[in-house]
C-alpha positions, 0 to 999 in steps of 0.5 A: 827382251820378248821373254821379259813381257810373256808373249806366245810366239805368235805375238812375237812374230806379230810384234817383230813383223810390226817393228820392221814395217815402214813409216806410216803415210800420214806423215806425208798427208800431215807435211802436205796439209802443214805445207811443211817438209813434204819432200822430206816426208816423202823420202822418209817414207821411200827409204823405210819401205826400201829398208822394211824389205831388207828387215822384215827378211832379216827378222823372217830369218831370226824367227826360224 
């Protein structure tokens, strides 16, 4: 897939690492602003942060 969009090695690494990062904290701020599902937004941010530890590790293995 990466070869289809003609990225060099540094761009590919950047793209893969960004794909493995957690969701933005802005989701919590928006939930607070609209007073809607703040706990859900916080849980999602926590979960994606924990999962990013795993996904970034896996991506770094495949990049090498």
